N, CA, C and O atoms as CSV, one atom per row, in Angstrom:
chain,resi,resn,atom,element,x,y,z
A,1,MET,N,N,-10.891,-26.056,21.930
A,1,MET,CA,C,-10.220,-24.835,22.333
A,1,MET,C,C,-10.951,-24.238,23.530
A,1,MET,O,O,-12.179,-24.154,23.554
A,2,LYS,N,N,-10.185,-23.839,24.493
A,2,LYS,CA,C,-10.793,-23.288,25.695
A,2,LYS,C,C,-11.386,-21.920,25.405
A,2,LYS,O,O,-10.893,-21.184,24.549
A,3,ALA,N,N,-12.443,-21.589,26.124
A,3,ALA,CA,C,-13.183,-20.354,25.859
A,3,ALA,C,C,-12.320,-19.113,26.088
A,3,ALA,O,O,-12.460,-18.128,25.363
A,4,HIS,N,N,-11.431,-19.142,27.085
A,4,HIS,CA,C,-10.628,-17.948,27.360
A,4,HIS,C,C,-9.629,-17.662,26.238
A,4,HIS,O,O,-9.163,-16.530,26.112
A,5,ARG,N,N,-9.293,-18.652,25.431
A,5,ARG,CA,C,-8.334,-18.442,24.341
A,5,ARG,C,C,-8.955,-17.766,23.133
A,5,ARG,O,O,-8.246,-17.413,22.190
A,6,ARG,N,N,-10.246,-17.584,23.146
A,6,ARG,CA,C,-10.909,-16.863,22.055
A,6,ARG,C,C,-11.126,-15.400,22.403
A,6,ARG,O,O,-11.641,-14.644,21.579
A,7,GLN,N,N,-10.753,-14.992,23.581
A,7,GLN,CA,C,-10.944,-13.610,24.015
A,7,GLN,C,C,-9.885,-12.696,23.397
A,7,GLN,O,O,-8.743,-13.117,23.211
A,8,PRO,N,N,-10.248,-11.458,23.077
A,8,PRO,CA,C,-9.267,-10.527,22.496
A,8,PRO,C,C,-8.059,-10.265,23.401
A,8,PRO,O,O,-6.946,-10.080,22.909
A,9,LEU,N,N,-8.272,-10.248,24.711
A,9,LEU,CA,C,-7.152,-9.982,25.612
A,9,LEU,C,C,-6.170,-11.150,25.643
A,9,LEU,O,O,-4.978,-10.944,25.866
A,10,TYR,N,N,-6.652,-12.372,25.422
A,10,TYR,CA,C,-5.734,-13.498,25.331
A,10,TYR,C,C,-4.890,-13.371,24.060
A,10,TYR,O,O,-3.694,-13.662,24.073
A,11,LEU,N,N,-5.508,-12.942,22.980
A,11,LEU,CA,C,-4.758,-12.739,21.744
A,11,LEU,C,C,-3.734,-11.622,21.903
A,11,LEU,O,O,-2.641,-11.710,21.345
A,12,ALA,N,N,-4.068,-10.573,22.654
A,12,ALA,CA,C,-3.113,-9.504,22.927
A,12,ALA,C,C,-1.943,-10.040,23.750
A,12,ALA,O,O,-0.790,-9.703,23.484
A,13,PHE,N,N,-2.236,-10.868,24.742
A,13,PHE,CA,C,-1.179,-11.500,25.539
A,13,PHE,C,C,-0.279,-12.349,24.652
A,13,PHE,O,O,0.945,-12.293,24.767
A,14,LEU,N,N,-0.882,-13.131,23.773
A,14,LEU,CA,C,-0.119,-14.018,22.901
A,14,LEU,C,C,0.758,-13.216,21.937
A,14,LEU,O,O,1.912,-13.577,21.708
A,15,LEU,N,N,0.225,-12.141,21.376
A,15,LEU,CA,C,0.996,-11.294,20.476
A,15,LEU,C,C,2.155,-10.638,21.214
A,15,LEU,O,O,3.251,-10.519,20.667
A,16,HIS,N,N,1.924,-10.216,22.441
A,16,HIS,CA,C,2.996,-9.624,23.246
A,16,HIS,C,C,4.086,-10.650,23.522
A,16,HIS,O,O,5.273,-10.330,23.447
A,17,ARG,N,N,3.699,-11.864,23.836
A,17,ARG,CA,C,4.675,-12.913,24.123
A,17,ARG,C,C,5.469,-13.286,22.875
A,17,ARG,O,O,6.689,-13.439,22.946
A,18,VAL,N,N,4.798,-13.435,21.730
A,18,VAL,CA,C,5.470,-13.812,20.484
A,18,VAL,C,C,6.389,-12.685,20.011
A,18,VAL,O,O,7.480,-12.953,19.507
A,19,SER,N,N,5.966,-11.432,20.164
A,19,SER,CA,C,6.824,-10.320,19.752
A,19,SER,C,C,8.085,-10.262,20.615
A,19,SER,O,O,9.165,-9.957,20.110
A,20,GLY,N,N,7.957,-10.545,21.889
A,20,GLY,CA,C,9.135,-10.595,22.761
A,20,GLY,C,C,10.082,-11.703,22.359
A,20,GLY,O,O,11.300,-11.523,22.381
A,21,LEU,N,N,9.533,-12.849,21.991
A,21,LEU,CA,C,10.369,-13.968,21.538
A,21,LEU,C,C,11.070,-13.609,20.230
A,21,LEU,O,O,12.252,-13.905,20.057
A,22,GLY,N,N,10.343,-12.970,19.306
A,22,GLY,CA,C,10.956,-12.554,18.043
A,22,GLY,C,C,12.087,-11.560,18.251
A,22,GLY,O,O,13.119,-11.643,17.585
A,23,LEU,N,N,11.901,-10.627,19.165
A,23,LEU,CA,C,12.956,-9.661,19.459
A,23,LEU,C,C,14.159,-10.347,20.101
A,23,LEU,O,O,15.303,-9.994,19.814
A,24,ALA,N,N,13.908,-11.315,20.959
A,24,ALA,CA,C,15.010,-12.048,21.586
A,24,ALA,C,C,15.788,-12.861,20.552
A,24,ALA,O,O,17.009,-12.980,20.654
A,25,LEU,N,N,15.102,-13.413,19.570
A,25,LEU,CA,C,15.787,-14.164,18.519
A,25,LEU,C,C,16.591,-13.250,17.600
A,25,LEU,O,O,17.563,-13.693,16.988
A,26,PHE,N,N,16.204,-11.993,17.497
A,26,PHE,CA,C,16.928,-11.038,16.661
A,26,PHE,C,C,18.237,-10.591,17.305
A,26,PHE,O,O,19.173,-10.230,16.591
A,27,LEU,N,N,18.328,-10.606,18.615
A,27,LEU,CA,C,19.494,-10.063,19.315
A,27,LEU,C,C,20.832,-10.657,18.872
A,27,LEU,O,O,21.776,-9.891,18.676
A,28,PRO,N,N,20.970,-11.976,18.703
A,28,PRO,CA,C,22.281,-12.483,18.248
A,28,PRO,C,C,22.696,-11.925,16.883
A,28,PRO,O,O,23.877,-11.652,16.665
A,29,PHE,N,N,21.752,-11.753,15.972
A,29,PHE,CA,C,22.052,-11.163,14.676
A,29,PHE,C,C,22.508,-9.717,14.843
A,29,PHE,O,O,23.444,-9.275,14.177
A,30,HIS,N,N,21.855,-8.995,15.717
A,30,HIS,CA,C,22.220,-7.604,15.980
A,30,HIS,C,C,23.643,-7.524,16.540
A,30,HIS,O,O,24.427,-6.667,16.134
A,31,PHE,N,N,23.967,-8.412,17.465
A,31,PHE,CA,C,25.318,-8.419,18.023
A,31,PHE,C,C,26.355,-8.812,16.971
A,31,PHE,O,O,27.481,-8.316,17.004
A,32,TYR,N,N,25.994,-9.688,16.046
A,32,TYR,CA,C,26.887,-10.056,14.954
A,32,TYR,C,C,27.203,-8.833,14.096
A,32,TYR,O,O,28.359,-8.612,13.737
A,33,VAL,N,N,26.192,-8.046,13.770
A,33,VAL,CA,C,26.400,-6.848,12.954
A,33,VAL,C,C,27.258,-5.832,13.712
A,33,VAL,O,O,28.117,-5.183,13.116
A,34,LEU,N,N,27.034,-5.693,14.998
A,34,LEU,CA,C,27.891,-4.805,15.781
A,34,LEU,C,C,29.333,-5.294,15.767
A,34,LEU,O,O,30.266,-4.491,15.740
A,35,GLY,N,N,29.515,-6.608,15.785
A,35,GLY,CA,C,30.857,-7.178,15.695
A,35,GLY,C,C,31.519,-6.902,14.354
A,35,GLY,O,O,32.741,-6.773,14.282
A,36,LEU,N,N,30.723,-6.810,13.289
A,36,LEU,CA,C,31.279,-6.479,11.975
A,36,LEU,C,C,31.941,-5.104,11.985
A,36,LEU,O,O,32.949,-4.884,11.314
A,37,SER,N,N,31.368,-4.194,12.743
A,37,SER,CA,C,31.956,-2.856,12.793
A,37,SER,C,C,33.331,-2.889,13.470
A,37,SER,O,O,34.179,-2.039,13.201
A,38,LEU,N,N,33.543,-3.860,14.336
A,38,LEU,CA,C,34.848,-3.989,14.993
A,38,LEU,C,C,35.869,-4.666,14.085
A,38,LEU,O,O,37.074,-4.502,14.277
A,39,GLN,N,N,35.390,-5.434,13.089
A,39,GLN,CA,C,36.306,-6.126,12.180
A,39,GLN,C,C,36.910,-5.192,11.150
A,39,GLN,O,O,37.971,-5.475,10.593
A,40,GLY,N,N,36.252,-4.105,10.900
A,40,GLY,CA,C,36.802,-3.155,9.943
A,40,GLY,C,C,35.715,-2.536,9.091
A,40,GLY,O,O,34.567,-2.979,9.072
A,41,GLU,N,N,36.121,-1.501,8.394
A,41,GLU,CA,C,35.177,-0.750,7.586
A,41,GLU,C,C,34.651,-1.558,6.408
A,41,GLU,O,O,33.482,-1.427,6.047
A,42,ALA,N,N,35.493,-2.389,5.802
A,42,ALA,CA,C,35.080,-3.158,4.619
A,42,ALA,C,C,33.982,-4.158,4.962
A,42,ALA,O,O,33.026,-4.303,4.200
A,43,ALA,N,N,34.099,-4.845,6.084
A,43,ALA,CA,C,33.089,-5.841,6.483
A,43,ALA,C,C,31.752,-5.168,6.751
A,43,ALA,O,O,30.701,-5.674,6.358
A,44,LEU,N,N,31.799,-4.038,7.415
A,44,LEU,CA,C,30.553,-3.325,7.705
A,44,LEU,C,C,29.941,-2.753,6.430
A,44,LEU,O,O,28.719,-2.760,6.275
A,45,ASP,N,N,30.765,-2.266,5.528
A,45,ASP,CA,C,30.248,-1.740,4.255
A,45,ASP,C,C,29.569,-2.829,3.433
A,45,ASP,O,O,28.543,-2.575,2.802
A,46,ARG,N,N,30.129,-4.043,3.432
A,46,ARG,CA,C,29.482,-5.161,2.713
A,46,ARG,C,C,28.110,-5.447,3.299
A,46,ARG,O,O,27.152,-5.685,2.564
A,47,PHE,N,N,28.017,-5.425,4.616
A,47,PHE,CA,C,26.717,-5.664,5.241
A,47,PHE,C,C,25.743,-4.537,4.917
A,47,PHE,O,O,24.580,-4.791,4.604
A,48,LEU,N,N,26.210,-3.303,4.990
A,48,LEU,CA,C,25.321,-2.170,4.715
A,48,LEU,C,C,24.838,-2.181,3.271
A,48,LEU,O,O,23.708,-1.784,2.990
A,49,HIS,N,N,25.684,-2.633,2.359
A,49,HIS,CA,C,25.250,-2.767,0.960
A,49,HIS,C,C,24.163,-3.835,0.851
A,49,HIS,O,O,23.178,-3.651,0.135
A,50,TRP,N,N,24.342,-4.955,1.562
A,50,TRP,CA,C,23.347,-6.031,1.562
A,50,TRP,C,C,22.036,-5.557,2.182
A,50,TRP,O,O,20.958,-5.983,1.768
A,51,SER,N,N,22.134,-4.684,3.165
A,51,SER,CA,C,20.917,-4.243,3.872
A,51,SER,C,C,20.042,-3.312,3.039
A,51,SER,O,O,18.936,-2.977,3.461
A,52,GLU,N,N,20.504,-2.892,1.879
A,52,GLU,CA,C,19.699,-2.037,1.008
A,52,GLU,C,C,18.729,-2.831,0.132
A,52,GLU,O,O,17.920,-2.233,-0.577
A,53,LEU,N,N,18.791,-4.162,0.165
A,53,LEU,CA,C,17.885,-4.980,-0.640
A,53,LEU,C,C,16.443,-4.811,-0.160
A,53,LEU,O,O,16.208,-4.659,1.039
A,54,PRO,N,N,15.470,-4.836,-1.087
A,54,PRO,CA,C,14.061,-4.661,-0.689
A,54,PRO,C,C,13.571,-5.717,0.308
A,54,PRO,O,O,12.771,-5.410,1.192
A,55,LEU,N,N,14.045,-6.953,0.167
A,55,LEU,CA,C,13.622,-7.994,1.110
A,55,LEU,C,C,14.098,-7.677,2.526
A,55,LEU,O,O,13.383,-7.923,3.498
A,56,VAL,N,N,15.297,-7.136,2.634
A,56,VAL,CA,C,15.829,-6.768,3.953
A,56,VAL,C,C,15.037,-5.593,4.520
A,56,VAL,O,O,14.758,-5.548,5.718
A,57,LYS,N,N,14.679,-4.649,3.663
A,57,LYS,CA,C,13.866,-3.520,4.122
A,57,LYS,C,C,12.515,-4.001,4.652
A,57,LYS,O,O,12.019,-3.498,5.660
A,58,PHE,N,N,11.930,-4.979,3.964
A,58,PHE,CA,C,10.659,-5.519,4.440
A,58,PHE,C,C,10.838,-6.268,5.755
A,58,PHE,O,O,9.963,-6.221,6.619
A,59,ALA,N,N,11.974,-6.965,5.913
A,59,ALA,CA,C,12.263,-7.637,7.181
A,59,ALA,C,C,12.433,-6.608,8.300
A,59,ALA,O,O,12.037,-6.858,9.438
A,60,GLU,N,N,13.017,-5.462,7.982
A,60,GLU,CA,C,13.137,-4.396,8.976
A,60,GLU,C,C,11.761,-3.886,9.384
A,60,GLU,O,O,11.538,-3.551,10.547
A,61,PHE,N,N,10.836,-3.827,8.422
A,61,PHE,CA,C,9.449,-3.470,8.743
A,61,PHE,C,C,8.898,-4.450,9.778
A,61,PHE,O,O,8.266,-4.037,10.750
A,62,GLY,N,N,9.136,-5.746,9.568
A,62,GLY,CA,C,8.667,-6.750,10.525
A,62,GLY,C,C,9.289,-6.561,11.890
A,62,GLY,O,O,8.623,-6.721,12.913
A,63,LEU,N,N,10.567,-6.222,11.907
A,63,LEU,CA,C,11.247,-6.005,13.178
A,63,LEU,C,C,10.686,-4.783,13.906
A,63,LEU,O,O,10.464,-4.822,15.116
A,64,VAL,N,N,10.461,-3.712,13.170
A,64,VAL,CA,C,9.880,-2.512,13.789
A,64,VAL,C,C,8.460,-2.810,14.264
A,64,VAL,O,O,8.040,-2.317,15.311
A,65,PHE,N,N,7.715,-3.618,13.496
A,65,PHE,CA,C,6.369,-3.996,13.930
A,65,PHE,C,C,6.438,-4.792,15.232
A,65,PHE,O,O,5.662,-4.535,16.152
A,66,LEU,N,N,7.363,-5.763,15.321
A,66,LEU,CA,C,7.507,-6.532,16.560
A,66,LEU,C,C,7.862,-5.627,17.731
A,66,LEU,O,O,7.312,-5.764,18.824
A,67,LEU,N,N,8.784,-4.704,17.493
A,67,LEU,CA,C,9.181,-3.794,18.560
A,67,LEU,C,C,8.012,-2.913,18.992
A,67,LEU,O,O,7.800,-2.700,20.186
A,68,SER,N,N,7.263,-2.407,18.032
A,68,SER,CA,C,6.117,-1.551,18.360
A,68,SER,C,C,5.027,-2.324,19.080
A,68,SER,O,O,4.451,-1.836,20.052
A,69,VAL,N,N,4.743,-3.533,18.601
A,69,VAL,CA,C,3.726,-4.369,19.262
A,69,VAL,C,C,4.139,-4.652,20.697
A,69,VAL,O,O,3.319,-4.587,21.613
A,70,HIS,N,N,5.406,-4.965,20.888
A,70,HIS,CA,C,5.867,-5.281,22.234
A,70,HIS,C,C,5.801,-4.039,23.135
A,70,HIS,O,O,5.413,-4.131,24.300
A,71,PHE,N,N,6.182,-2.885,22.590
A,71,PHE,CA,C,6.143,-1.645,23.367
A,71,PHE,C,C,4.711,-1.272,23.750
A,71,PHE,O,O,4.414,-1.040,24.921
A,72,PHE,N,N,3.828,-1.218,22.751
A,72,PHE,CA,C,2.452,-0.828,23.041
A,72,PHE,C,C,1.718,-1.904,23.841
A,72,PHE,O,O,0.834,-1.587,24.637
A,73,GLY,N,N,2.073,-3.162,23.639
A,73,GLY,CA,C,1.498,-4.225,24.461
A,73,GLY,C,C,1.927,-4.100,25.912
A,73,GLY,O,O,1.149,-4.381,26.824
A,74,GLY,N,N,3.169,-3.676,26.125
A,74,GLY,CA,C,3.639,-3.434,27.492
A,74,GLY,C,C,2.895,-2.285,28.146
A,74,GLY,O,O,2.564,-2.343,29.331
A,75,LEU,N,N,2.630,-1.229,27.364
A,75,LEU,CA,C,1.835,-0.123,27.908
A,75,LEU,C,C,0.423,-0.584,28.247
A,75,LEU,O,O,-0.145,-0.184,29.263
A,76,ARG,N,N,-0.140,-1.433,27.383
A,76,ARG,CA,C,-1.478,-1.973,27.652
A,76,ARG,C,C,-1.453,-2.796,28.939
A,76,ARG,O,O,-2.373,-2.719,29.754
A,77,LEU,N,N,-0.394,-3.578,29.110
A,77,LEU,CA,C,-0.275,-4.396,30.315
A,77,LEU,C,C,-0.156,-3.530,31.565
A,77,LEU,O,O,-0.746,-3.844,32.599
A,78,LEU,N,N,0.604,-2.442,31.472
A,78,LEU,CA,C,0.692,-1.521,32.606
A,78,LEU,C,C,-0.673,-0.924,32.936
A,78,LEU,O,O,-1.040,-0.796,34.105
A,79,ALA,N,N,-1.418,-0.562,31.899
A,79,ALA,CA,C,-2.757,-0.018,32.139
A,79,ALA,C,C,-3.658,-1.073,32.769
A,79,ALA,O,O,-4.460,-0.763,33.649
A,80,LEU,N,N,-3.526,-2.314,32.320
A,80,LEU,CA,C,-4.345,-3.399,32.847
A,80,LEU,C,C,-4.071,-3.638,34.326
A,80,LEU,O,O,-4.990,-3.911,35.098
A,81,GLU,N,N,-2.806,-3.534,34.719
A,81,GLU,CA,C,-2.452,-3.804,36.107
A,81,GLU,C,C,-2.705,-2.627,37.038
A,81,GLU,O,O,-2.949,-2.824,38.228
A,82,ASN,N,N,-2.650,-1.407,36.513
A,82,ASN,CA,C,-2.704,-0.240,37.386
A,82,ASN,C,C,-4.002,0.553,37.318
A,82,ASN,O,O,-4.164,1.536,38.041
A,83,MET,N,N,-4.916,0.143,36.471
A,83,MET,CA,C,-6.200,0.829,36.374
A,83,MET,C,C,-7.310,-0.134,36.780
A,83,MET,O,O,-7.147,-1.347,36.640
A,84,PRO,N,N,-8.412,0.365,37.269
A,84,PRO,CA,C,-9.511,-0.532,37.591
A,84,PRO,C,C,-10.037,-1.214,36.326
A,84,PRO,O,O,-10.049,-0.618,35.249
A,85,TRP,N,N,-10.465,-2.453,36.466
A,85,TRP,CA,C,-10.921,-3.232,35.316
A,85,TRP,C,C,-12.181,-2.637,34.701
A,85,TRP,O,O,-13.104,-2.213,35.397
A,86,SER,N,N,-12.184,-2.620,33.371
A,86,SER,CA,C,-13.383,-2.226,32.636
A,86,SER,C,C,-13.347,-2.930,31.282
A,86,SER,O,O,-12.327,-3.496,30.891
A,87,ASN,N,N,-14.446,-2.887,30.593
A,87,ASN,CA,C,-14.498,-3.510,29.268
A,87,ASN,C,C,-13.668,-2.748,28.233
A,87,ASN,O,O,-13.454,-3.246,27.127
A,88,ARG,N,N,-13.206,-1.567,28.574
A,88,ARG,CA,C,-12.376,-0.793,27.651
A,88,ARG,C,C,-11.008,-1.419,27.422
A,88,ARG,O,O,-10.315,-1.044,26.476
A,89,HIS,N,N,-10.605,-2.360,28.262
A,89,HIS,CA,C,-9.288,-2.974,28.104
A,89,HIS,C,C,-9.158,-3.696,26.771
A,89,HIS,O,O,-8.061,-3.777,26.219
A,90,LYS,N,N,-10.252,-4.217,26.249
A,90,LYS,CA,C,-10.209,-4.814,24.911
A,90,LYS,C,C,-9.899,-3.744,23.877
A,90,LYS,O,O,-9.171,-3.993,22.917
A,91,ASN,N,N,-10.445,-2.569,24.073
A,91,ASN,CA,C,-10.154,-1.461,23.163
A,91,ASN,C,C,-8.689,-1.041,23.250
A,91,ASN,O,O,-8.074,-0.705,22.238
A,92,TYR,N,N,-8.135,-1.062,24.459
A,92,TYR,CA,C,-6.721,-0.721,24.617
A,92,TYR,C,C,-5.846,-1.700,23.843
A,92,TYR,O,O,-4.847,-1.300,23.246
A,93,ALA,N,N,-6.212,-2.965,23.850
A,93,ALA,CA,C,-5.442,-3.970,23.108
A,93,ALA,C,C,-5.514,-3.687,21.610
A,93,ALA,O,O,-4.500,-3.766,20.917
A,94,ALA,N,N,-6.688,-3.362,21.114
A,94,ALA,CA,C,-6.837,-3.055,19.687
A,94,ALA,C,C,-6.084,-1.782,19.322
A,94,ALA,O,O,-5.480,-1.710,18.251
A,95,ILE,N,N,-6.110,-0.794,20.182
A,95,ILE,CA,C,-5.384,0.451,19.923
A,95,ILE,C,C,-3.881,0.191,19.902
A,95,ILE,O,O,-3.157,0.772,19.094
A,96,ALA,N,N,-3.415,-0.682,20.792
A,96,ALA,CA,C,-1.985,-1.003,20.842
A,96,ALA,C,C,-1.520,-1.643,19.534
A,96,ALA,O,O,-0.470,-1.277,19.007
A,97,VAL,N,N,-2.286,-2.582,19.013
A,97,VAL,CA,C,-1.908,-3.231,17.750
A,97,VAL,C,C,-1.998,-2.250,16.597
A,97,VAL,O,O,-1.129,-2.248,15.724
A,98,ALA,N,N,-3.022,-1.420,16.572
A,98,ALA,CA,C,-3.161,-0.438,15.498
A,98,ALA,C,C,-2.019,0.577,15.527
A,98,ALA,O,O,-1.474,0.929,14.481
A,99,ALA,N,N,-1.666,1.038,16.696
A,99,ALA,CA,C,-0.565,1.996,16.807
A,99,ALA,C,C,0.743,1.361,16.352
A,99,ALA,O,O,1.537,2.004,15.665
A,100,ALA,N,N,0.973,0.108,16.725
A,100,ALA,CA,C,2.189,-0.589,16.287
A,100,ALA,C,C,2.222,-0.728,14.778
A,100,ALA,O,O,3.275,-0.560,14.163
A,101,PHE,N,N,1.087,-1.031,14.178
A,101,PHE,CA,C,1.027,-1.173,12.728
A,101,PHE,C,C,1.323,0.151,12.038
A,101,PHE,O,O,2.044,0.175,11.040
A,102,PHE,N,N,0.779,1.253,12.552
A,102,PHE,CA,C,1.026,2.553,11.937
A,102,PHE,C,C,2.480,2.988,12.094
A,102,PHE,O,O,3.046,3.581,11.176
A,103,VAL,N,N,3.083,2.708,13.221
A,103,VAL,CA,C,4.497,3.031,13.412
A,103,VAL,C,C,5.351,2.235,12.426
A,103,VAL,O,O,6.247,2.787,11.789
A,104,ALA,N,N,5.069,0.936,12.304
A,104,ALA,CA,C,5.834,0.096,11.387
A,104,ALA,C,C,5.622,0.509,9.939
A,104,ALA,O,O,6.573,0.498,9.157
A,105,CYS,N,N,4.412,0.870,9.565
A,105,CYS,CA,C,4.142,1.326,8.188
A,105,CYS,C,C,4.857,2.634,7.907
A,105,CYS,O,O,5.366,2.836,6.804
A,106,GLY,N,N,4.904,3.523,8.885
A,106,GLY,CA,C,5.651,4.761,8.720
A,106,GLY,C,C,7.129,4.490,8.487
A,106,GLY,O,O,7.763,5.148,7.661
A,107,PHE,N,N,7.677,3.527,9.209
A,107,PHE,CA,C,9.068,3.145,8.988
A,107,PHE,C,C,9.269,2.577,7.589
A,107,PHE,O,O,10.250,2.901,6.919
A,108,LEU,N,N,8.345,1.734,7.150
A,108,LEU,CA,C,8.462,1.122,5.836
A,108,LEU,C,C,8.399,2.178,4.741
A,108,LEU,O,O,9.159,2.103,3.776
A,109,LEU,N,N,7.526,3.144,4.866
A,109,LEU,CA,C,7.430,4.199,3.871
A,109,LEU,C,C,8.705,5.040,3.796
A,109,LEU,O,O,9.106,5.466,2.713
A,110,ARG,N,N,9.332,5.276,4.926
A,110,ARG,CA,C,10.592,6.032,4.930
A,110,ARG,C,C,11.739,5.205,4.376
A,110,ARG,O,O,12.691,5.763,3.830
A,111,ALA,N,N,11.666,3.866,4.507
A,111,ALA,CA,C,12.748,3.002,4.042
A,111,ALA,C,C,12.805,2.937,2.534
A,111,ALA,O,O,13.883,2.758,1.967
A,112,PHE,N,N,11.670,3.078,1.870
A,112,PHE,CA,C,11.647,3.013,0.413
A,112,PHE,C,C,11.531,4.376,-0.108
A,112,PHE,O,O,11.492,4.571,-1.322
């Protein structure tokens, strides 16, 4: 394994990239659900009833976590590009992941 791949900032880059891929994979499902609303009230109600299952709620937690990680990772990237380099950038990466986790946990607590 190359030495740069063990650095915290490389892991932050990788998490940002994977979260973006996860969000992109979610989009077709999201568009399908939006299409259900066009098919009629009964189809959308069946989906909404299914979405109340605990497993689906936990999957929503994962989705909110991916969205938060991607958002805060993007802010970290903006700081990295627009601020002078310092060793604090590793701290910014850790803060971004922690903030994403707290946002996702807050969503999960409200869902149940």
